[in-house]
C-alpha positions in Angstrom: 79.9 -62.9 -60.9 77.1 -63.8 -58.6 74.3 -62.7 -60.8 71.4 -65.1 -61.0 70.4 -66.0 -64.7 67.0 -64.8 -65.7 65.7 -68.3 -66.2 66.5 -69.1 -62.6 65.0 -65.8 -61.4 61.7 -66.6 -63.2 61.4 -70.3 -62.0 57.9 -70.7 -60.6 57.6 -71.2 -56.9 54.2 -72.9 -56.8 51.9 -74.8 -59.2 49.7 -71.8 -59.9 52.8 -70.0 -61.4 53.6 -72.7 -63.8 52.7 -72.0 -67.5 51.8 -75.0 -69.5 51.3 -78.7 -68.6 47.6 -78.1 -67.9 47.0 -81.9 -68.5 49.0 -82.5 -65.3 48.3 -79.4 -63.3 44.5 -78.8 -63.9 42.0 -79.3 -61.1 41.8 -82.9 -60.2 44.9 -83.9 -62.2 47.6 -86.0 -60.6 50.3 -83.3 -59.6 47.6 -81.1 -58.2 46.3 -84.1 -56.1 49.8 -84.9 -54.9 50.4 -81.4 -53.5 46.9 -81.2 -52.1 47.2 -84.5 -50.2 50.9 -83.8 -49.3 51.7 -87.4 -50.2 54.5 -87.6 -52.7 54.9 -90.5 -55.1 57.8 -91.6 -57.2 57.6 -90.1 -60.6 59.4 -90.2 -64.0 59.0 -86.8 -65.7 59.5 -87.3 -69.5 59.6 -84.3 -71.8 61.7 -82.0 -73.9 64.3 -79.6 -72.4 62.9 -76.4 -70.8 59.3 -77.8 -70.1 59.6 -77.6 -66.3 60.8 -81.0 -65.1 63.1 -79.6 -62.5 60.7 -76.8 -61.5 57.9 -79.2 -60.9 60.1 -81.6 -58.8 61.2 -78.6 -56.6 57.6 -77.4 -56.2 56.4 -80.9 -55.1 59.2 -81.1 -52.5 58.4 -77.7 -51.1 54.7 -78.2 -51.0 54.9 -81.6 -49.2 57.6 -80.4 -46.8 60.2 -82.8 -47.9 63.9 -82.2 -48.2 64.9 -81.9 -51.9 68.2 -83.5 -52.9 69.3 -83.1 -56.5 71.7 -85.3 -58.5 72.7 -85.3 -62.1 73.2 -88.7 -63.7 75.9 -87.1 -65.9 78.2 -86.1 -63.0 77.1 -88.4 -60.1 78.2 -91.9 -59.3 77.6 -94.7 -56.8 79.2 -92.8 -53.9 76.9 -89.8 -54.4 73.9 -92.1 -54.3 75.2 -93.8 -51.1 75.6 -90.4 -49.5 72.0 -89.4 -50.3 70.6 -92.7 -48.9 72.6 -92.2 -45.7 71.2 -88.7 -45.4 67.7 -90.0 -46.1 68.0 -92.4 -43.2 68.9 -89.5 -40.9 65.9 -87.6 -42.2 63.7 -90.7 -41.6 64.7 -90.7 -37.9 63.4 -87.1 -37.7 60.2 -87.9 -39.6 61.3 -85.8 -42.6 60.7 -87.0 -46.1 63.4 -87.1 -48.7 62.8 -86.5 -52.4 65.7 -87.4 -54.6 65.6 -85.7 -57.9 67.8 -87.4 -60.6 68.2 -85.3 -63.7 68.8 -87.2 -66.9 68.1 -90.4 -65.1 68.4 -92.3 -68.5 72.2 -91.8 -68.3 72.5 -94.0 -65.2 73.2 -97.6 -66.3 71.1 -100.6 -65.2 73.1 -101.4 -62.1 73.0 -97.8 -60.9 69.2 -97.7 -61.4 68.8 -101.0 -59.6 70.5 -99.4 -56.6 67.4 -97.2 -56.1 64.9 -100.0 -56.0 64.9 -101.1 -52.3 64.8 -97.6 -51.0 62.0 -96.5 -53.3 60.1 -99.7 -52.4 60.6 -99.1 -48.6 59.6 -95.5 -48.9 63.0 -94.2 -47.6 63.2 -92.0 -50.6 60.7 -90.7 -53.1 62.4 -90.7 -56.4 61.7 -88.2 -59.1 63.6 -88.8 -62.3 63.8 -86.4 -65.3 64.5 -87.6 -68.8 64.3 -86.4 -72.3 64.4 -89.9 -73.6 61.6 -92.5 -73.8 61.6 -94.2 -70.3 60.3 -97.4 -71.9 63.8 -97.9 -73.4 66.0 -96.0 -70.9 64.6 -96.8 -67.5 64.6 -100.3 -66.1 61.2 -102.0 -65.8 61.3 -102.6 -62.0 61.8 -98.9 -61.5 59.1 -98.0 -64.0 56.7 -100.3 -62.1 57.3 -98.4 -58.8 56.9 -94.9 -60.4 54.3 -93.0 -62.4 55.4 -91.8 -65.8 54.3 -88.3 -66.5 54.7 -86.9 -70.0 55.4 -83.2 -70.2 54.6 -81.4 -73.4 56.6 -78.9 -75.3 55.5 -75.4 -74.5 53.4 -73.8 -77.2 54.5 -70.6 -78.9 51.7 -68.7 -76.9 52.9 -70.2 -73.7 56.5 -69.1 -74.4 55.2 -65.6 -75.1 53.4 -65.6 -71.7 56.7 -66.6 -70.0 58.5 -63.8 -71.7 55.8 -61.2 -70.9 56.0 -62.2 -67.2 59.8 -61.8 -67.2 59.5 -58.4 -68.8 57.0 -57.3 -66.3 59.2 -58.3 -63.4 62.2 -56.6 -65.0 60.1 -53.5 -65.8 61.3 -53.7 -69.4 58.0 -54.3 -71.2 58.3 -51.3 -73.5 61.7 -52.3 -74.9 60.3 -55.5 -76.5 57.5 -55.1 -79.1 55.0 -58.0 -79.7 56.6 -59.0 -83.0 60.0 -59.5 -81.3 58.3 -61.6 -78.6 57.0 -63.8 -81.4 60.5 -64.2 -82.8 61.9 -65.1 -79.4 59.2 -67.6 -78.8 59.6 -69.2 -82.2 63.4 -69.5 -81.8 63.0 -71.1 -78.4 61.2 -74.2 -80.0 59.2 -74.8 -76.9 62.1 -74.4 -74.4 61.3 -71.7 -71.8 64.9 -71.6 -70.6 66.2 -70.9 -74.1 63.6 -68.2 -74.5 64.6 -66.4 -71.3 68.3 -66.8 -72.0 67.9 -65.2 -75.4 65.7 -62.4 -73.9 68.2 -61.7 -71.2 71.1 -61.4 -73.7 69.1 -59.2 -76.1 68.2 -56.9 -73.3 71.8 -56.6 -72.3 72.6 -55.0 -75.6 70.8 -51.9 -74.5 68.1 -49.8 -76.3 65.0 -51.2 -78.0 65.0 -54.9 -78.8 64.6 -55.4 -82.6 64.6 -58.7 -84.7 68.2 -57.9 -85.6 69.2 -57.8 -81.9 67.4 -61.1 -81.4 69.2 -62.6 -84.3 72.6 -61.4 -82.8 71.7 -62.7 -79.3 70.4 -66.1 -80.4 73.1 -66.5 -83.1 70.4 -68.2 -85.3 68.6 -67.1 -88.4 65.1 -65.7 -87.8 62.6 -68.3 -88.8 60.3 -67.8 -91.7 58.5 -70.9 -90.6 55.7 -70.9 -88.0 54.8 -74.4 -87.0 51.2 -73.4 -86.7 51.1 -71.2 -89.8 50.7 -71.6 -93.5 54.5 -72.1 -94.1 54.4 -75.2 -91.9 51.6 -76.8 -93.9 53.1 -75.6 -97.2 56.5 -77.1 -96.6 55.2 -80.5 -95.4 52.8 -80.6 -98.3 55.7 -79.9 -100.7 57.8 -82.6 -99.0 55.0 -85.3 -99.4 54.3 -84.3 -103.0 58.1 -84.5 -103.7 58.1 -88.0 -102.3 55.0 -88.9 -104.3 56.7 -87.5 -107.5 59.8 -89.6 -106.8 62.0 -86.4 -106.6 64.5 -87.3 -103.8 66.5 -84.0 -104.2 63.4 -81.9 -103.6 62.2 -84.1 -100.8 65.6 -83.8 -99.1 65.5 -80.0 -99.5 62.1 -79.6 -97.9 63.2 -82.0 -95.1 66.3 -80.0 -94.4 64.1 -76.8 -94.3 61.8 -78.4 -91.7 64.6 -79.7 -89.5 66.5 -76.3 -89.6 63.2 -74.6 -88.6 62.8 -76.8 -85.6 60.0 -79.0 -86.8 59.2 -81.9 -84.5 61.1 -84.8 -86.1 58.4 -87.2 -84.9 55.8 -85.2 -86.9 57.9 -85.8 -90.1 58.4 -89.4 -89.3 54.7 -90.0 -88.7 53.9 -88.4 -92.1 56.4 -90.8 -93.7 54.7 -93.8 -92.0 51.4 -92.7 -93.5 53.0 -92.1 -96.9 54.5 -95.6 -97.0 51.1 -97.2 -97.1 49.1 -94.5 -98.8 51.4 -94.0 -101.8 53.7 -96.9 -102.0 51.6 -99.7 -100.4 51.7 -103.0 -102.3 54.4 -101.8 -104.7 56.9 -102.0 -101.9 55.9 -103.7 -98.7 59.2 -103.0 -97.1 58.5 -99.2 -97.2 56.2 -99.4 -94.2 58.7 -101.3 -92.1 61.4 -98.7 -93.0 59.1 -95.8 -92.1 58.1 -97.4 -88.7 61.8 -98.2 -87.9 62.6 -94.5 -88.7 59.9 -93.3 -86.3 61.4 -95.6 -83.6 64.9 -94.4 -84.3 63.8 -90.8 -84.0 62.2 -91.6 -80.6 65.3 -93.4 -79.4 68.1 -91.3 -80.8 66.6 -87.8 -81.2 68.1 -84.9 -83.1 70.7 -84.1 -84.3 71.8 -87.7 -85.0 68.3 -88.8 -86.1 68.5 -86.7 -89.1 70.4 -89.5 -90.8 67.5 -91.8 -90.3 65.0 -89.2 -91.6 67.0 -88.5 -94.8 67.6 -92.3 -95.3 63.9 -92.9 -95.1 62.8 -89.9 -97.2 65.2 -90.7 -100.1 64.2 -94.4 -100.0 60.5 -93.5 -100.1 61.0 -91.1 -103.0 62.9 -93.7 -105.0 60.3 -96.5 -104.3 57.8 -97.6 -106.9 54.4 -96.0 -106.1 50.9 -97.6 -105.9 47.6 -96.3 -104.8 46.0 -99.8 -104.8 45.8 -100.0 -101.0 44.4 -96.5 -100.7 41.9 -97.0 -103.5 40.8 -100.3 -102.0 40.4 -98.7 -98.6 38.3 -95.8 -99.9 36.1 -98.2 -101.9 35.7 -100.4 -98.8 34.6 -97.4 -96.6 32.2 -96.2 -99.3 30.6 -99.7 -99.5 30.5 -100.0 -95.6 28.8 -96.7 -95.2 26.3 -97.4 -98.0 25.5 -100.9 -96.5 26.4 -100.6 -92.8 24.0 -103.3 -91.6 24.0 -106.0 -94.3 23.7 -109.3 -92.5 26.8 -111.5 -92.6 26.2 -114.7 -94.7 25.4 -117.7 -92.6 28.2 -119.7 -94.0 30.7 -117.2 -92.7 29.3 -116.8 -89.2 30.8 -118.4 -86.1 28.9 -121.6 -85.1 29.4 -121.6 -81.3 26.5 -124.0 -80.6 24.9 -127.0 -82.3 21.7 -124.9 -82.9 23.8 -122.5 -84.9 25.1 -125.3 -87.0 21.6 -126.5 -87.6 20.6 -123.0 -88.8 23.4 -123.1 -91.4 26.2 -121.4 -89.7 29.6 -122.3 -91.4 27.7 -124.6 -93.8 30.0 -126.1 -96.4 32.9 -124.1 -95.1 36.2 -125.9 -94.9 39.1 -124.9 -92.6 41.9 -125.0 -95.2 44.3 -122.4 -96.6 42.9 -120.6 -99.6 39.4 -122.1 -99.4 36.9 -120.2 -101.5 33.3 -120.8 -100.6 31.0 -121.2 -103.6 28.7 -118.5 -102.2 31.6 -116.0 -101.8 32.3 -113.7 -98.9 30.1 -110.7 -99.3 26.5 -110.2 -98.2 24.0 -111.0 -101.0 22.7 -107.4 -101.4 26.2 -106.1 -102.0 27.1 -108.8 -104.5 24.1 -107.8 -106.5 25.3 -104.2 -107.0 29.0 -104.9 -107.7 
């Protein structure tokens, strides 16, 4: 009953043990500097589940000799916050810092977040908030201005494999899990180290050698035939885009469902639809771009699983839209022209006349400031007009 879960057993105790987040933990990077100077600052840690937000907060508190107090915005209320503040005042009298870690801080409402402001500003507490949601929308501006927002990245498949190998070494179970099975576990985890370790722990508990079938039984998920860095990843997104281009909404929805089921980053899918809206629909349906951008924002704000409605809405609409390559063709022609004539002088009548001398030299000559005005000399450099 008192057994500690493997994910908790393997929680890193110092920055050197942390796998991933090199953009925050490398030599000279912010978190490394905070620990080295032993001067904590208020932080908002934004990233997917299982990327180390809680772990990093605990390490910072330990390294700077501060008391670590943890609250969950899901289960805590105003009285819990007041108790922490009172405790922090007692610590202050003993010259002891207090780091308050608020998990899922985005779930606190505006009034609850406002309550932290005077104590963060006075230095009574150092606040570290963790969120899986975009803090620009979920954390109040005054609090954001008093904290540094650090973006944690989803762990890569290779990093998850390293986490699993370390756990197997500690457990002395390395021989029970072959490399191919480690890859399966890492793929199923979708960048979440906690999920990977949980699945490994359950698979090991079945006894004997861990096989793909054992992993499937432990994870209760179909083994992926989709590596987000492999050929299938590129093949499926290619088929998705080609289906949109060919106005086949059923095929587009099928490939979209495959990507979501396989754990593809929904923002990656949304970004591709934003590109498609201008590249393949363009002037045939100017509302397509607005819809695609709105879908990307919805994915950021809502997240899966609910954001799947937004993704399918957009994909089906883009598939059914009229198509036009006019914008794309015009863009390619413009780049070709610009690269062939990169230094052609701008005609004098189009140049900005900032001084009287410039006007005397012919800058803006015969140009009229009126809507739709077409200058008799046109708008292109002379050498380009001659070749068109």
